[in-house]
N, C-alpha and C positions, 0 to 999 in steps of 0.2 A: 324887715319884720313885718310878719302880718297884723292888718286892721284887727283892732279890738271893739270889743261892743262898749256900749256904754256904765253898762251893770259891771263888766270886766274891770275896765279902768278907776270905777268909782270904789270897788273893792281893795284891789291892789293897792292903790292910792291910799285907803285906809289903813290900810295891814303895815304900810311904809311908816304912816305917821304913827298909828298907836302904840301901846306899850307891850315890849316884847312879851313872847309867852313864858310861861315856869321856866321852861326846860328850854336849852336850844334844839329843833328839830333838822334831823338828817334830810340830805335830798334822797333821794328816790329812784333808782335807776328800774327804766320798763325792762320786762322779759315779756318774750314771745316763745310760749311751749307750745307742745303738741296740739292740746287740748284749751289753754288757759290764757290770757295775759295777766301778768302783774307787777307791782314794783316792790323792790326792798333796798335798802340801803348796799353803798357798796360794802361788802366783806360779808356778806351775809348766802346762805346757803340755799338752794329752794330743792324739792322732790315734788316734782309732780306723776299725781296718776290720771286715769281717765274717771275716777270721782272726787280730785281737789288738788290743793296744791299746800304745803308746808313749807314754811320759811323759817328758818332757824340764824339768831344772830350767834358770833363767834363764842359769845360765853357758853352756848349748848343749852340755855333756860331761857331766855327772851324770843319770843317768837311769834307769828300771827299765823293764821290757817284760813283757807275755806273748803269745807268737803259739801258734797253733793249726793243724793241718793232719789234716784227715780222709779218709782212705780211698783215700790213695794205691795205685798198683798198684805190687807189687814186694817188695823185702825191704830192710831197715834193721834198724840199733842206735843207742843214744842217740851213742855217740863220731862214729862214721862220719856220723851225720845232721847233728849238729851241726858238724860239719867242712866238710861241704857248704854249710850256713848258711852259716857264717863266711865262707866264699871267694865265696859271691855277694854280698857287702857290700862296695860299693865303699869304701865311709866308713872300712872295716877296713886298715888298712895294716900290713904287715910285721906279721900274728898269729903268737903263738908260744905254744902251749899250756903252761902252767907244771904244771898236774896235772890227773888224773881219780880219778874215784873211784866205784867202785858201790856203788848205794845197793841200799837192800832191795826188791824188786819189789812192785808196790800191785796188788791184785786189781783187776779189769775185769769187764765183762761177758761172759756167753755162756763161761765158765769161761776166758779171756783172763787176760793178766797185763800191765800197764805194765811196761818193764824200765827201770830208773831209773840215771843216773850224774848226779855233779856235775862240775863242769868250769871250772875257774880258766885265764886267759888275760889275756895283755899285747899291746897294739897303739896306734899311735898314731890317732888321732880327730880328722880335723877338724885336724891338726896337732901335738895334743897327745897325749904321753903318756899313758895309760888302762891301767887295768885292770878285768876285768870278771869276774863269775861266774854260771854258769848250773845249775840245774838240768833236765835235759831227760829226757824219757819217751817211749817207744817202744812203742806196743802192734799186733805183729804175731798178722796171722791169715787165712785163705781167701784167700791169695795178694796182701791188700795189708795197709797197714799206716798208723797213726795214728800223730800225733808233737804235742808241745807242748814250749815252752820259757819255761821264766822265768827271767828274766837280770836284772841292775843293772851297772852301770859306773858309775865317777869317775876322774877325773883319778888318776893315778900319787901328786901329792903329797898328795894328800887322802885316798886309799883306805884309811889304816890307821882314820880318825875314820869315813869314811861305811859302811865295811863292817858297821857295827855296826846302822845302823838301815836302810839301803837294800832289805836283804832283804825287811823288812814291806812295802814300794810293792809290789813285784812280788806280793806274795800276795795282795795284797787282790783281785784281779781274780779275777772270776766272771761266769760266761757265767747272762746270764739271759734267752737268746732262743735257745735252745736248736735252734728248728725253722730259725731262718735264718743259723745261725751259721753260718762256713767254708763257705756256698754249700749245706747242705744242701736249703735250698728247690728248688736247681736239679739237685743230684746223685741219681741215683734208684741206690738200693744195691743193690749183685747179691743174687741167692738170693731165699729166699721170704719173708725176715725185711723189713718195710716199716720206714722211718725213721719213723714214726708210733709203731709199736711200741717202738725204741729211746728215741725222743727225746721219745715223749709217755706211754704208759704209765709208762715207765723212770721220768721225773719225776713223775708221780701218785705211782705206788709210794712214792717216796721222800720224798715231802712227807705221805705219808699215815702216815708213822713218828709215834710220839707227841711233845709237847714236852719231855717230861724227857729225849731221847735228842738233840735239837736245844736242848737247854740245854746239857747235858755238853757237847757237840760244840762248842758255841760258848766254853765256859768253856778248854777243851782248848786249842782255836784260838788263845785271847787269852791265855793263859798263855807257849804256845811266843812268839809275834810281842811281847808286851808292850805291848799296844794294847787297849783298851776302847773300843767303839762306842757313841758318844752321840750325842743329837740336840738341837736346839735348837725346842722347840715352836711359839715362836715365827713362825719362817721355816720349819720345816721342813727345815732343811740336819742333815746328818748328818755328824760329823766322828768320826775314829779318835784316842783321845787317848791317848798314853803315860801309861804306870802311873806315872810317876815327875811326873807334872803333877797328882796326886790329890792334895785336899788336904783332908786330916784333920778338922781343924779345924770346916773348912764341912762336912765329908760329902760331897765331889763335885769334878766339874771345872769351872774355871771359864769361862764362855762366852767364845770368844775376842773376839765382836763386843761381849760386853756384861758385861765382867768382874767387874761385880757380881750376877750372877747364875750359875746353876749348869744346865748341860747335864742333860739327862734320859737315863736309860740307854734304848739302843735296843729296840726290843720284836723279839723272836725272829723270826729269818728277814730282820732289815734286815743 
């Protein structure tokens, strides 16, 4: 088993001895697509495009998604952008926004910022009363805007339980093919800044940061989501395991495929 930071040991130990969450949370299987990496429970199905990933449970209602739009001309803001998105989805019948909350902005490149909002809504999805929640970001600048939406939904009758663990699924989605995501290989960015500078050198500079920063970032992310990334050495499959599944007596997480074996801590960057 790979060495752990003190912070990780403390977080996992606390989770193992703390009260169990309101509902059991499933292990998440990690998948690598052409543009994104994402994790979801066994039995779920995913649809990946250049603009995002939709992940759907077997009940065909519960799910989580990530969507990305880059370099659209004009102006927008998180709430009006999401209103436009919702109105364009035929499966969302009779949508009604229940709450909107502004979130702190997130710094972006070139001195710009992502303006952020959290939105909760209710609608009918394939005939089922459904509730959803979305975190929406919009970055405005130079006569264009980019936007992303991380969202999840569940039937109204199971919302109070599902809202404890569905957010973690949408948060697992990360871009792994920055050159082609959202059609960037087919879109010429305006002005003197090339797409390779933004998505190539920028990514290289980020990767060049020390492993200590990466480890701290991963520990902070895992402590927020309540999941720890692990992997099966034999099959090479990665799993995000809920902290409450940690077996302190064995010092690790039982392998879902071979419960008599323990999963390994995933390397940094995975």
